[in-house]
N, C-alpha and C positions, 0 to 999 in steps of 0.2 A: 504494500500500500504506500510505497514511497511517493511523496508529494501530495498525498491526500490531506485534507485540512485537519482531520482528527487522528492521523497516524501516530503523531507524537504522544497524544493523550492515551491512545489505546496501548501503545508500547509501554508507556509508564505504568499503566494499570496492570498489564500482564507481568511486568518486572516486579511490581510490588507484591503480587500474589506469590510469585516464585520465591522472592527473598524472605517473605514471611515464614516460609517453611524452614528457613535457616536462621531464624530469630532476628531478622532485620525488620525495622519499623520505619515507615515513611513519616516525616514530620507533618503534623496537622497544619502548620503555618507556612511551610516552604515546600512547594512541590519539587520533587526530585532530590530532596535531602533525606538520606537514609542513615540510620545508626543501628548498631548492634545492641541487643538487649543486655549482654553481659560483658562484651569485649570493648575496650576503648578504641573503637573504629567507627568512623563516619565517612560518608562520601556524598558528593553532589553530582548528579547527572544532569548536564545541560546539553540537549540535542544529542550529540554523539561524543561528548567529552566528559571524562571523569576527573573530579578533584577529590583526592583521598587524604584524610587526616588519620594518622595512626600512631601507635606507640611502638608496636613490635612488627617487624617485617613479616613474621609468620601469620599475622592477622590479615595482612594484605594478600599474601599467597593463598589463604583460605578463601577470601573474596574472589580472587581470580579463578580459582578452581570451581567455585559455584557458578560464576558467569560463563566459564568455558563449558562446563557440564550441561548448561542450559542453552548453549549456542548463542550467547549474547556477545561474546568476544572471541577472537582468535589471536594467537600470538605467533610471531615469527621467531625462529631460532637465529 
């Protein structure tokens, strides 16, 4: 649905449902701002860019694995 007027909203809603399974919550005040329930990890998704705030690199690696597992990102070696 690239280019559709509601594609960003639908993608965000789908991502929120998937991340909820992994204990991430989306902010009620700021769309696209997610934080983990127990880990000091939060990130902001704006269109197709991530801004990640973290304390331990292992938390970021966990987030990357979740996103890769659900086909939201790919990485290049």
